[in-house]
C-alpha positions in Angstrom: -11.2 -21.5 -8.5 -8.1 -21.3 -6.4 -6.2 -18.1 -5.5 -2.4 -18.1 -5.0 -0.7 -15.9 -2.4 3.0 -15.3 -2.8 4.8 -13.9 0.2 7.8 -11.6 -0.4 9.3 -10.8 3.0 11.8 -8.0 2.1 11.6 -4.3 2.9 14.0 -1.4 2.3 13.1 -0.1 5.8 10.9 -1.4 8.6 7.8 0.7 9.4 7.4 1.3 13.1 3.8 0.0 13.3 4.2 -3.2 11.2 3.9 -6.7 12.5 4.0 -8.6 9.3 6.5 -11.4 8.5 9.3 -9.2 6.9 13.0 -8.2 7.2 15.5 -5.9 5.5 16.5 -6.6 1.9 19.7 -8.6 1.4 20.5 -9.2 -2.3 22.0 -12.6 -1.8 19.2 -13.8 0.4 16.7 -12.4 -2.0 18.2 -14.4 -4.9 18.1 -17.6 -2.9 14.6 -16.9 -1.7 13.2 -16.4 -5.2 14.7 -19.7 -6.3 13.2 -21.5 -3.3 9.8 -19.9 -4.0 9.9 -21.1 -7.6 10.7 -24.5 -6.3 7.9 -24.6 -3.8 5.4 -23.6 -6.4 6.5 -26.2 -8.9 6.5 -28.9 -6.3 3.0 -28.1 -5.1 1.3 -27.6 -8.4 -1.3 -30.1 -9.7 -2.6 -28.3 -12.7 -5.6 -26.9 -10.8 -7.4 -23.8 -12.1 -6.3 -20.5 -10.7 -7.8 -17.1 -11.3 -6.0 -14.8 -8.9 -2.4 -14.4 -7.9 -1.4 -11.9 -5.2 2.2 -10.8 -4.4 2.1 -9.6 -0.7 4.8 -8.7 1.8 7.0 -7.1 2.8 7.5 -5.1 -0.3 7.2 -7.3 -3.4 8.1 -4.4 -5.7 11.7 -4.7 -4.4 12.0 -7.7 -6.6 13.2 -7.1 -10.2 10.6 -7.5 -12.9 12.5 -10.5 -14.2 12.2 -12.2 -10.8 8.4 -11.5 -10.8 8.3 -13.0 -14.3 10.1 -16.1 -13.2 7.8 -16.6 -10.3 4.7 -16.2 -12.5 6.2 -18.6 -15.0 6.5 -21.2 -12.2 2.8 -20.5 -11.4 1.7 -21.0 -15.0 3.7 -24.2 -15.3 2.4 -25.7 -12.0 -1.2 -24.5 -12.3 -3.8 -23.8 -15.0 -3.8 -20.0 -14.6 -6.8 -18.5 -16.5 -6.1 -16.0 -19.3 -8.0 -13.3 -17.4 -6.4 -14.0 -14.0 -6.0 -11.0 -11.6 -2.3 -10.6 -10.8 -1.7 -8.1 -8.0 1.6 -6.7 -6.9 1.8 -4.8 -3.6 4.1 -1.8 -4.1 5.6 1.0 -2.1 5.7 4.4 -3.8 9.5 4.8 -3.4 10.2 1.6 -5.4 8.2 2.8 -8.5 9.4 4.1 -11.8 7.8 4.0 -15.2 10.4 1.5 -16.4 9.9 -0.8 -13.4 6.1 -0.7 -13.8 6.4 -1.5 -17.5 8.6 -4.4 -16.5 6.1 -5.7 -14.0 3.3 -5.3 -16.5 5.3 -7.2 -19.2 5.9 -10.0 -16.6 2.2 -10.4 -16.1 1.1 -8.0 -13.3 -2.2 -6.3 -14.2 -3.1 -4.8 -10.8 -0.9 -2.7 -8.5 -1.7 -1.9 -4.8 0.2 1.1 -3.4 0.9 1.4 0.3 0.3 5.1 0.5 -1.2 5.2 4.1 -1.5 9.0 4.2 -1.3 12.1 2.0 0.0 14.3 4.9 3.8 14.5 5.3 3.8 14.7 9.1 1.7 11.6 9.3 4.1 9.7 7.0 7.0 10.7 9.2 5.3 9.5 12.3 4.6 6.1 10.7 8.3 5.8 9.6 7.3 5.8 5.9 10.1 6.8 3.6 8.1 8.1 0.7 6.7 11.7 0.4 3.3 12.8 -0.5 4.6 14.0 -3.9 6.2 10.6 -4.5 3.0 8.8 -3.8 1.2 10.9 -6.4 4.0 10.4 -8.9 4.0 6.6 -8.4 0.3 6.4 -9.2 0.9 8.4 -12.4 3.9 6.3 -13.3 1.8 3.1 -13.0 -0.8 4.5 -15.3 1.8 5.7 -17.8 3.2 2.2 -17.8 -0.2 0.8 -18.8 -1.2 -0.7 -15.5 -4.9 0.0 -15.6 -6.1 -1.4 -12.3 -4.7 0.6 -9.3 -5.5 0.3 -5.6 -4.1 2.3 -2.7 -4.2 1.9 1.1 -4.9 4.7 3.6 -4.8 4.4 7.4 -7.0 6.3 9.8 -6.9 6.8 13.5 -3.2 7.7 13.4 -1.3 9.4 16.2 -2.3 13.0 16.5 -4.6 12.7 13.4 -7.7 14.9 13.5 -10.9 14.4 11.5 -9.8 17.3 9.4 -6.4 15.6 8.7 -8.2 12.5 7.6 -10.6 14.3 5.4 -7.6 15.9 3.6 -6.1 12.4 2.8 -9.5 11.1 1.6 -9.9 14.2 -0.7 -6.4 13.5 -2.1 -7.5 9.9 -2.7 -10.5 11.1 -4.7 -8.2 13.4 -6.6 -5.7 10.7 -7.7 -8.8 8.4 -8.5 -7.6 4.9 -8.0 -9.8 2.0 -9.1 -9.9 0.6 -5.6 -9.0 1.7 -2.1 -8.6 0.1 1.3 -9.1 2.3 4.4 -7.8 0.7 7.6 -7.8 1.6 11.2 -4.3 1.6 12.6 -3.7 -1.4 14.9 -0.8 -1.3 17.3 0.6 -4.6 18.3 2.0 -4.7 21.9 5.7 -4.2 21.2 5.3 -1.9 18.2 8.1 0.8 18.2 5.4 3.3 17.3 3.6 2.6 20.6 6.8 3.4 22.5 7.3 6.6 20.5 3.8 7.7 21.1 4.3 7.3 24.9 7.6 9.2 24.9 6.2 12.0 22.6 2.8 12.3 24.3 1.1 11.5 21.0 -2.5 10.3 21.4 -5.1 8.8 19.2 -8.4 10.6 18.5 -11.3 9.7 20.7 -13.4 6.7 19.6 -16.2 9.1 18.5 -13.9 11.0 16.2 -12.7 7.7 14.7 -16.3 6.7 14.1 -16.9 10.1 12.5 -13.8 9.7 10.3 -15.0 6.3 9.1 -18.6 7.3 8.4 -17.6 10.5 6.7 -15.1 8.8 4.4 -17.5 6.2 3.3 -20.1 8.8 2.5 -17.5 10.9 0.6 -16.4 7.9 -1.4 -20.0 7.0 -2.2 -20.4 10.5 -3.7 -17.2 10.1 -5.7 -18.5 7.0 -7.5 -16.9 4.3 -5.3 -19.0 1.4 -3.9 -18.2 0.0 -0.5 -18.1 -3.8 -0.8 -16.4 -4.7 2.4 -15.9 -3.0 5.8 -12.6 -1.5 4.8 -12.7 -1.6 1.0 -14.3 0.4 -1.8 -14.0 0.1 -5.5 -15.2 1.6 -8.7 -17.8 -0.8 -10.3 -16.1 -4.0 -11.4 -12.8 -3.2 -9.7 -13.2 -5.2 -6.5 -10.2 -7.2 -5.4 -11.0 -10.7 -6.7 -8.3 -12.3 -4.7 -9.4 -10.8 -1.4 -12.9 -11.7 -2.0 -11.8 -15.4 -1.7 -11.0 -14.7 1.9 -14.4 -13.2 2.6 -16.5 -15.6 0.4 -15.4 -18.9 2.0 -13.0 -19.5 -0.9 -9.8 -21.5 -1.1 -6.2 -20.4 -1.6 -2.7 -21.7 -1.5 0.1 -19.6 0.1 3.7 -19.9 -1.0 6.8 -18.4 0.8 7.8 -18.0 4.4 4.9 -17.6 6.8 2.3 -18.0 4.1 -1.1 -19.4 5.0 -3.2 -21.8 3.0 -6.8 -23.0 3.2 -8.0 -26.0 1.2 -10.7 -28.7 1.8 -11.3 -27.6 5.4 -7.6 -27.8 6.2 -5.5 -24.7 7.2 -1.8 -24.6 7.3 1.0 -22.1 7.7 4.6 -22.3 6.4 7.6 -21.9 8.5 8.2 -18.1 9.1 12.0 -17.7 9.2 13.3 -16.9 5.7 16.5 -18.9 6.0 14.7 -21.9 7.5 12.2 -21.8 4.7 14.9 -21.8 2.0 16.7 -24.6 3.6 13.6 -26.7 3.9 12.8 -26.2 0.2 16.4 -27.1 -0.8 16.3 -30.3 1.3 12.8 -31.3 0.3 11.5 -31.1 3.9 8.0 -30.2 4.9 7.2 -26.5 5.0 4.1 -26.3 7.1 4.7 -25.8 10.9 1.0 -25.4 11.8 -1.8 -27.6 10.4 -5.3 -27.6 11.5 -8.4 -29.5 10.2 -11.5 -27.5 10.8 -14.8 -29.1 11.9 -18.0 -28.4 10.0 -19.1 -26.0 12.7 -15.8 -24.1 12.6 -16.0 -23.8 8.9 -19.6 -22.5 9.1 -18.6 -20.0 11.9 -15.7 -18.7 9.8 -17.8 -18.4 6.6 -20.3 -16.3 8.5 -17.7 -14.3 10.4 -15.9 -13.4 7.2 -19.0 -13.1 5.0 -20.5 -10.6 7.3 -17.6 -8.2 6.5 -19.0 -7.9 3.0 -21.4 -5.0 2.4 -23.9 -7.3 0.8 -23.6 -9.7 3.8 -23.9 -13.4 3.8 -26.7 -16.0 3.2 -26.9 -17.6 6.6 -29.2 -20.4 5.5 -27.0 -21.3 2.5 -23.9 -21.4 4.8 -25.7 -23.6 7.2 -26.8 -26.0 4.5 -23.2 -26.2 3.1 -22.0 -27.4 6.5 -25.0 -29.4 7.7 -26.4 -27.2 10.5 -29.2 -24.9 11.3 -27.1 -21.7 11.3 -30.0 -19.4 11.8 -31.4 -21.4 14.7 -27.9 -21.6 16.3 -26.8 -18.0 16.0 -30.0 -15.9 15.8 -30.3 -15.6 19.7 -26.9 -13.9 19.7 -27.7 -11.7 16.8 -31.1 -10.6 18.2 -29.9 -7.5 20.1 -28.0 -6.2 17.0 -31.0 -6.9 14.8 -33.2 -4.9 17.2 -30.8 -2.0 17.2 -30.5 -2.0 13.4 -26.8 -2.9 13.5 -27.6 -6.1 11.7 -30.2 -6.2 8.9 -32.0 -9.4 7.7 -33.2 -9.5 4.2 -34.7 -12.9 3.5 -32.0 -15.5 4.2 -29.2 -12.9 4.0 -27.9 -10.9 6.9 -25.7 -7.8 6.6 -24.2 -5.1 8.7 -25.6 -1.5 8.5 -22.9 1.1 8.1 -23.3 1.9 11.8 -23.1 -1.8 12.5 -19.7 -1.9 10.8 -18.4 0.4 13.6 -19.0 -2.5 16.1 -18.3 -5.3 13.7 -15.9 -7.2 16.0 -18.5 -7.3 18.8 -21.2 -8.5 16.4 -18.9 -11.1 14.7 -18.1 -12.5 18.2 -21.5 -14.2 18.0 -20.0 -16.7 15.5 -16.7 -17.5 17.4 
């Protein structure tokens, strides 16, 4: 079934490392954007079955519960949304209260993903985050008190001046607050990121690569022991709490993206909406086309992407099945490139399925280049 991605581009402040399509919240602009988003959804709907909806951003929790409810109503009117659909709202801790969480729950949200990033105050300050460690803990408790049973949180490793001991402290705090799901990402600095300039001025450095590898391996082992299961390179979950929406990205699924800058993939065609918020609103109002980039993938490109993304999963990917789906001998084509990694134990083959070892996940980009 399809997934729906809904982009909310507004933030109360701009983090100094972020390169997503976002801007500062303006109430009037937000009101017009929500109306445009409803319009785009209704225009695109054809009654297809949908089992995941994901509000991403930006900071979707800056919308009022009533606005989230209106958008979800548009989704239900335009698509056949299943009764058990996973509906995720990305949330920053500073936007949370019990009342707001209850409002989001009543609107139809049943999964909340908190952008915590760190449980150390000095690291939050370096990242330009506006919430405190205490606020992050309170927000998670508030969501539970409001009846949101499925909670995820994000942490970032390899931060400026972060030591392995600092990282372990954040992971232990994660275990203590016990979310259903967690995403653990390496910090990626885009070329013009303000944080990069701040690091240069302040003399802040990143930990050596070996320390970053130790952070990653230690955290995955610690979360194993705490009852989480790693199901993707950067994601762990309690049994049954995997992100059903994000699995569509890794399992060669299909999704429709709505809002400024949103991406869609359907029937081998990929497209991206116009990024500028005002331009997006104007195009919806005038009934003009929203996609500014459209690409039809060849069968080989679709197979390459299915293998590339599928190998991110801890269980790996059936290389023979992917080849059959797209009409090529995938094993014959790609096994020479995989051979050195198979010999080193970085890639494991189990029947028709290939997967990364945990050590292989440390060099995943190098391995996945075989398919690109």
